[in-house]
C-alpha positions in Angstrom: 68.9 101.8 139.6 70.1 105.5 139.1 73.7 104.4 139.1 73.1 101.6 136.6 71.1 104.0 134.3 73.9 106.4 134.4 76.4 103.8 133.7 74.5 102.4 130.7 74.0 106.1 129.5 77.8 106.7 129.7 78.5 103.5 127.8 76.3 104.5 125.0 78.0 108.0 125.0 81.5 106.2 124.8 80.3 103.9 122.1 78.7 106.5 120.1 82.0 108.5 120.3 83.9 105.5 119.0 81.5 104.9 116.1 81.6 108.5 115.1 85.5 108.3 115.0 85.5 105.1 113.1 82.8 106.4 110.6 84.9 109.5 109.9 87.9 107.3 109.1 85.7 105.2 106.7 84.3 108.3 105.0 87.8 109.8 104.6 89.0 106.7 102.9 85.9 106.3 100.8 86.3 109.7 99.5 90.0 109.6 98.8 90.0 106.2 97.2 86.8 106.7 95.1 88.3 109.9 93.8 91.8 108.7 93.2 92.0 105.0 92.5 90.0 105.3 89.3 92.4 107.9 87.9 95.4 105.6 88.8 93.9 102.6 86.9 93.2 104.9 83.8 96.5 106.6 83.8 98.6 103.7 84.8 100.0 102.7 88.2 103.7 102.8 87.1 103.3 105.9 85.0 101.8 107.8 87.9 104.3 106.6 90.7 107.5 106.4 88.5 106.9 109.3 86.1 109.3 112.1 86.5 107.3 114.8 84.8 104.4 116.7 86.4 103.1 119.0 83.8 99.2 119.1 83.9 99.0 121.9 81.3 100.8 120.1 78.7 99.2 118.5 75.7 99.1 115.6 76.4 99.5 116.3 80.2 102.0 114.5 82.4 101.0 113.4 85.9 104.2 111.6 87.2 104.6 112.0 91.0 108.1 110.5 91.5 109.7 113.9 92.2 107.2 114.6 94.8 107.4 111.2 96.3 111.2 111.7 96.6 110.9 115.2 97.8 108.6 113.9 100.7 111.1 111.1 101.6 114.2 113.2 101.5 112.5 115.9 103.7 111.1 113.3 106.2 114.5 111.5 106.5 116.3 114.9 107.1 113.8 115.9 109.7 114.3 112.4 111.4 118.1 112.6 111.5 117.7 116.0 113.1 114.8 115.7 115.2 114.8 112.2 116.8 118.1 112.1 118.5 117.7 115.7 119.9 114.0 114.9 121.0 115.0 111.6 122.9 118.0 113.3 124.6 116.0 116.1 125.5 113.3 114.0 126.9 116.0 111.9 128.9 117.4 115.0 130.3 114.0 116.5 131.4 113.0 113.1 132.9 116.0 112.1 134.7 118.6 114.9 134.9 116.9 118.1 134.9 116.4 120.0 138.3 112.9 121.1 139.4 113.4 124.9 139.0 114.9 124.5 135.5 112.1 122.1 134.6 109.4 124.4 135.4 110.7 126.9 132.8 111.7 124.2 130.1 108.5 122.2 130.2 106.0 125.2 129.4 108.1 126.3 126.5 108.0 122.8 125.1 104.3 122.7 125.6 104.2 126.2 123.9 106.1 124.8 120.9 103.5 122.2 120.5 100.8 124.9 120.1 102.4 127.2 117.6 100.6 127.0 114.3 102.6 125.8 111.3 102.5 128.8 109.3 104.3 130.6 112.2 107.0 128.0 112.0 107.2 128.6 108.4 107.5 132.3 108.7 110.3 131.7 111.4 112.2 129.5 108.8 111.7 132.1 106.0 113.0 134.9 107.9 115.7 133.3 109.9 116.9 129.8 108.4 116.4 130.7 104.7 118.8 133.6 104.8 121.4 131.7 106.7 121.3 128.8 104.4 121.6 131.2 101.5 124.5 132.9 103.0 126.4 129.6 103.7 125.4 127.4 100.7 124.3 130.0 98.0 121.1 129.7 95.9 117.8 130.9 97.2 118.2 129.1 100.6 115.0 127.1 100.1 116.0 123.5 99.9 115.6 120.1 101.2 118.1 121.0 104.0 116.0 124.0 105.0 112.8 122.0 105.1 114.5 119.2 107.0 115.7 121.7 109.7 112.3 123.1 110.0 110.5 119.9 110.3 113.1 118.6 112.6 112.2 121.4 115.0 108.5 121.0 114.3 108.4 117.3 115.5 110.4 117.9 118.6 107.4 118.6 121.0 105.8 115.3 119.8 108.9 113.2 120.3 109.9 115.0 123.6 106.5 114.9 125.2 105.7 111.2 124.6 109.3 110.0 125.2 109.6 111.8 128.5 105.9 110.2 129.5 107.3 106.8 128.6 110.5 107.2 130.5 108.5 108.4 133.7 106.1 105.4 133.4 109.1 102.9 133.8 108.6 101.4 137.2 111.2 102.6 139.9 112.2 99.2 140.7 114.1 99.1 137.5 116.3 102.1 138.6 116.6 101.0 142.2 117.7 97.4 141.2 120.2 98.7 138.7 121.9 101.1 141.3 121.8 98.5 143.8 124.0 96.3 141.6 126.6 99.2 141.4 125.5 100.9 138.2 125.9 104.7 138.1 122.8 107.0 137.5 124.0 107.8 133.9 124.6 104.1 133.0 121.3 103.1 134.5 119.3 105.8 132.7 121.1 104.9 129.2 121.2 101.0 129.7 118.1 100.3 131.7 115.6 102.9 131.6 115.7 104.0 127.9 115.5 100.4 126.7 112.5 99.8 129.1 110.8 102.7 127.6 111.5 101.9 124.0 107.9 101.0 123.0 106.6 104.7 124.0 109.8 106.2 122.5 109.2 104.3 119.2 105.7 105.6 119.2 106.7 109.1 119.5 109.1 108.7 116.6 106.3 107.3 114.3 104.0 110.2 115.2 106.9 112.6 114.5 107.4 110.9 111.2 103.6 111.2 110.4 103.7 114.9 111.3 106.7 115.4 109.2 105.6 113.6 106.1 102.1 115.3 106.3 103.3 118.9 107.0 102.2 121.4 104.4 101.9 125.0 105.2 105.3 125.5 106.6 107.1 123.5 103.9 105.5 125.5 101.3 107.4 128.6 102.2 110.9 127.0 102.7 111.2 124.1 100.3 111.3 126.0 97.0 108.2 124.2 95.6 109.9 123.0 92.3 108.1 119.9 90.8 111.3 118.1 89.6 113.7 115.4 90.8 115.6 116.4 93.6 119.3 117.5 92.7 120.9 117.9 95.9 120.3 118.9 99.6 120.5 122.5 98.8 118.2 122.5 95.8 114.6 123.2 95.7 112.0 120.5 96.0 108.3 119.9 96.2 106.5 117.4 98.4 103.3 115.6 98.0 101.3 117.6 100.5 102.5 120.9 99.0 101.8 119.8 95.5 98.2 119.1 96.5 97.7 122.3 98.3 99.4 124.5 95.5 97.4 123.4 92.7 94.0 122.1 94.1 92.5 125.6 94.1 92.4 125.7 90.3 92.6 122.0 89.3 89.8 120.5 87.4 88.8 117.2 85.8 91.9 114.9 85.4 94.2 117.4 87.1 92.1 117.3 90.2 91.7 113.6 90.0 95.6 113.4 89.9 95.9 115.4 93.1 93.3 113.2 94.9 95.3 110.2 93.6 98.4 111.8 95.2 96.6 112.1 98.4 95.9 108.3 97.9 99.6 107.5 97.7 100.2 109.6 100.7 97.6 108.0 102.8 99.1 104.5 101.9 102.5 105.7 102.8 101.1 106.6 106.3 99.4 103.2 106.6 102.7 101.4 105.8 104.6 103.5 108.3 102.0 102.6 111.0 102.0 98.9 109.8 105.7 98.5 110.0 105.7 100.1 113.5 102.9 97.6 114.7 104.9 94.8 113.4 108.2 96.0 115.0 106.4 96.6 118.2 105.0 93.0 118.2 108.3 91.4 117.6 109.9 93.3 120.4 107.2 92.5 122.6 107.7 88.8 121.9 
């Protein structure tokens, strides 16, 4: 009886935890959409999404967020180009090529990277990467390229950790069968184990994209924060997240509603990315 009572109690605890998580998501969605959708309907969807002028202080004010959308897209794509190949190759090395002594050094370092606050990454980029970019390419050094490099570094722990776990989860029979057929260790890893772990690797990439597109504090310090259409890789830009953080403290009325509406667009972006991932995962599973 005691065992059954304890089991029922734990089931209730688990159910309550799940309900709290679901309720939190519902409340977040309600707050964001209730505050942002009415503004979009009043201002105009196309004017809001495709407008190129963000000037809340003008009379009349302009609330076009296309520059911030493009800024987020460019910075995220740059982070993916830099971070994803390095992350997957590093995970492959740690899982299948690294010796145990070196692994004991590298793995804690990567775990430490995952725990470093975003603002610390931002200060690192501000003091190291920005001056280098300024010396090489001119300008202020705060640009799409600089933000992409920083975010590429920041998403590495997520991609490496999940990709390595996925590779380690591949059954040993896959490796043994490939080697028994005459394949080398390197060929087996690249042609058999990596494809077998693609679902987990793809999940790591999606999480990395989510972090890159949602990062704020680090990007504020190195992106230049210029609310205009991107004019080149080495020019300043403003993302949707930085736009919200920079102006929310003093925003009021329509200005505040416009910022909440920007959060709605950002939230939908994340939903689209996750939805595409789920569709792709199901197609590959079939």
